[in-house]
C-alpha positions in Angstrom: 0.0 0.0 0.0 1.3 3.4 -0.8 2.0 5.9 2.0 -1.0 7.9 1.0 -4.0 6.0 -0.4 -5.8 8.5 -2.7 -9.5 8.5 -2.9 -11.2 9.0 -6.3 -11.4 12.7 -7.3 -15.2 13.5 -7.0 -14.9 15.6 -3.9 -12.7 14.8 -1.0 -15.5 13.5 1.2 -17.4 11.7 -1.6 -14.3 10.1 -3.0 -13.2 9.0 0.5 -16.7 7.6 1.2 -16.6 5.7 -2.1 -13.2 4.2 -1.4 -14.0 3.1 2.1 -17.3 1.6 1.0 -15.6 -0.4 -1.7 -13.0 -1.7 0.8 -15.7 -2.7 3.3 -18.1 -4.3 0.9 -15.3 -5.9 -1.0 -14.2 -7.7 2.1 -10.9 -6.0 2.6 -12.0 -4.3 5.8 -13.9 -7.1 7.6 -16.8 -6.7 10.1 -15.5 -5.5 13.4 -12.3 -3.8 12.0 -11.5 -0.5 13.8 -11.5 2.5 11.5 -8.9 4.6 13.3 -9.0 8.3 12.3 -5.3 8.9 12.6 -4.3 6.0 10.5 -6.9 6.5 7.8 -6.2 10.3 7.6 -2.6 9.5 7.0 -3.3 6.7 4.4 -5.6 9.0 2.4 -3.8 12.3 3.2 -7.0 14.0 4.2 -8.1 16.1 7.1 -9.9 14.4 10.0 -13.1 16.4 9.5 -13.3 15.0 5.9 -12.8 11.5 7.3 -15.5 11.9 9.9 -18.0 13.1 7.3 -17.3 10.0 5.2 -17.7 7.8 8.2 -21.0 9.4 9.2 -22.3 8.8 5.6 -21.3 5.1 5.9 -22.9 4.9 9.3 -26.1 6.1 7.7 -25.8 3.3 5.1 -25.6 0.7 7.9 -22.0 -0.5 7.3 -20.1 1.5 9.8 -20.7 1.8 13.6 -19.6 4.9 15.5 -19.7 4.7 19.3 -18.9 7.7 21.7 -15.4 7.5 23.1 -14.7 4.3 21.1 -14.5 5.5 17.6 -15.7 3.9 14.4 -15.5 0.3 13.2 -16.9 -1.8 10.3 -20.3 -2.9 11.5 -20.8 -6.5 12.6 -24.5 -7.3 12.2 -25.9 -8.1 15.6 -28.6 -10.8 16.1 -31.2 -8.0 16.1 -29.8 -6.5 12.9 -29.9 -10.0 11.2 -33.5 -10.6 12.3 -34.6 -7.1 11.3 -32.9 -7.4 7.9 -34.5 -10.9 7.4 -38.0 -9.5 8.2 -37.5 -6.6 5.8 -36.3 -8.8 3.0 -39.2 -11.1 3.4 -41.7 -8.2 3.3 -40.1 -6.7 0.2 -38.8 -9.7 -1.8 -41.8 -12.0 -1.3 -44.2 -9.3 -2.4 -42.0 -8.2 -5.3 -41.6 -11.8 -6.5 -45.4 -12.2 -6.3 -45.9 -9.1 -8.5 -43.1 -10.1 -10.9 -44.6 -13.6 -11.4 -48.0 -12.0 -11.9 -46.6 -9.6 -14.5 -44.9 -12.5 -16.3 -47.7 -14.9 -16.3 -45.9 -17.2 -13.8 -42.4 -16.7 -15.3 -39.6 -14.4 -14.2 -37.9 -12.1 -16.6 -34.6 -13.0 -18.3 -32.8 -10.4 -16.2 -33.4 -12.6 -13.1 -32.2 -15.7 -14.9 -29.1 -13.9 -16.0 -28.4 -12.6 -12.5 -28.7 -16.1 -11.1 -26.3 -17.4 -13.8 -23.8 -14.7 -13.0 -23.9 -15.4 -9.3 -23.4 -19.2 -9.9 -20.6 -18.7 -12.4 -18.8 -16.4 -10.0 -19.1 -18.8 -7.1 -17.7 -21.6 -9.3 -14.6 -19.7 -10.3 -11.3 -20.6 -8.7 -11.0 -18.6 -5.4 -13.4 -15.7 -6.1 -13.5 -12.9 -3.5 -16.3 -13.0 -1.0 -16.9 -9.3 -1.7 -17.6 -10.0 -5.4 -19.9 -12.9 -4.4 -21.8 -10.6 -1.9 -22.2 -8.0 -4.7 -23.6 -10.6 -7.1 -25.9 -12.0 -4.5 -27.3 -8.6 -3.8 -27.7 -8.0 -7.5 -29.7 -11.2 -8.0 -32.1 -10.5 -5.2 -32.5 -6.9 -6.4 -33.3 -8.1 -9.9 -36.3 -10.0 -8.4 -37.5 -6.7 -6.8 -36.9 -4.7 -10.0 -39.1 -7.2 -11.9 -42.1 -6.1 -9.8 -41.9 -2.8 -11.6 -42.5 -0.9 -8.4 -40.1 2.1 -7.9 -41.0 2.3 -4.2 -40.2 -1.4 -3.5 -37.0 -1.1 -5.5 -35.9 2.0 -3.6 -36.5 0.4 -0.2 -34.6 -2.7 -1.2 -31.7 -0.7 -2.6 -31.4 1.1 0.8 -30.9 -2.3 2.4 -28.3 -3.4 -0.1 -25.1 -2.6 1.9 -26.4 -4.5 4.9 -27.3 -7.4 2.6 -23.7 -7.6 1.4 -22.5 -7.5 5.0 -24.9 -10.4 5.7 -23.2 -12.5 3.1 -19.7 -11.5 4.3 -20.6 -12.8 7.8 -21.9 -16.2 6.7 -20.2 -19.1 8.5 -17.6 -21.2 6.5 -20.1 -24.0 6.3 -22.1 -21.9 3.9 -20.0 -22.8 0.8 -19.7 -21.0 -2.5 -21.1 -24.1 -4.3 -24.1 -24.1 -1.9 -24.8 -20.4 -2.8 -24.6 -21.2 -6.5 -26.8 -24.3 -6.3 -29.4 -22.7 -4.0 -29.9 -19.6 -6.2 -30.2 -21.5 -9.5 -32.7 -23.8 -7.7 -34.6 -20.8 -6.3 -35.4 -19.4 -9.7 -37.0 -22.7 -10.7 -38.9 -23.0 -7.4 -40.2 -19.4 -7.8 -41.7 -20.2 -11.2 -42.9 -23.7 -10.1 -44.2 -23.0 -6.6 -44.6 -19.2 -6.3 -43.2 -16.3 -4.3 -43.6 -17.9 -0.9 -40.5 -20.1 -1.5 -38.5 -17.0 -0.7 -39.4 -17.2 3.0 -37.6 -20.5 3.8 -34.7 -19.4 1.5 -34.1 -16.2 3.5 -34.9 -17.9 6.8 -32.3 -20.7 6.3 -29.4 -18.3 5.8 -30.6 -16.2 8.7 -30.6 -19.2 11.0 -27.0 -20.0 9.8 -25.8 -16.5 10.6 -27.5 -16.6 14.0 -26.1 -20.1 14.8 -29.6 -21.5 15.4 
């Protein structure tokens, strides 16, 4: 790493926010990692007030946690966070899938099929990064929501996207890449064969794994 890691040149704060977000959601900065102001200010060669603004933005996105007198760290989803995210996903994704299947006469659009294929292909590469898998996983589920053709559902699901990536990054080692690939290809077939409700056990199963239930 160079002595000064330069953020993209949008504005200092926006570029810094984008760079830190990419490092967190890419898996470089893992859940629980302290985000020390002095070290990051030196790495990026920015003033601390710019760094604090970026961290507050990421806190608003749900991927950074800031505690008084303890500083900032990459957020680790608590059991309450995991349960809340699961409930939100079920509310949004099940209804979106129902609407999408209704629009398609029982079939999902090709965009959903392609997203499932991209996720599976990525999982089956030699040593893919978990950050890339988390991004492709989020993209697949978001395609289901987009297929509902409801801007409000899509906007609400998009706001949960960063937390959904953290969710995947925190899955236990027993949740293998091959399992992710197989489960999501199977899910597309199940949605078309059995209907939107199959999303509930799909989401619940990974939620239980993260909670250790």
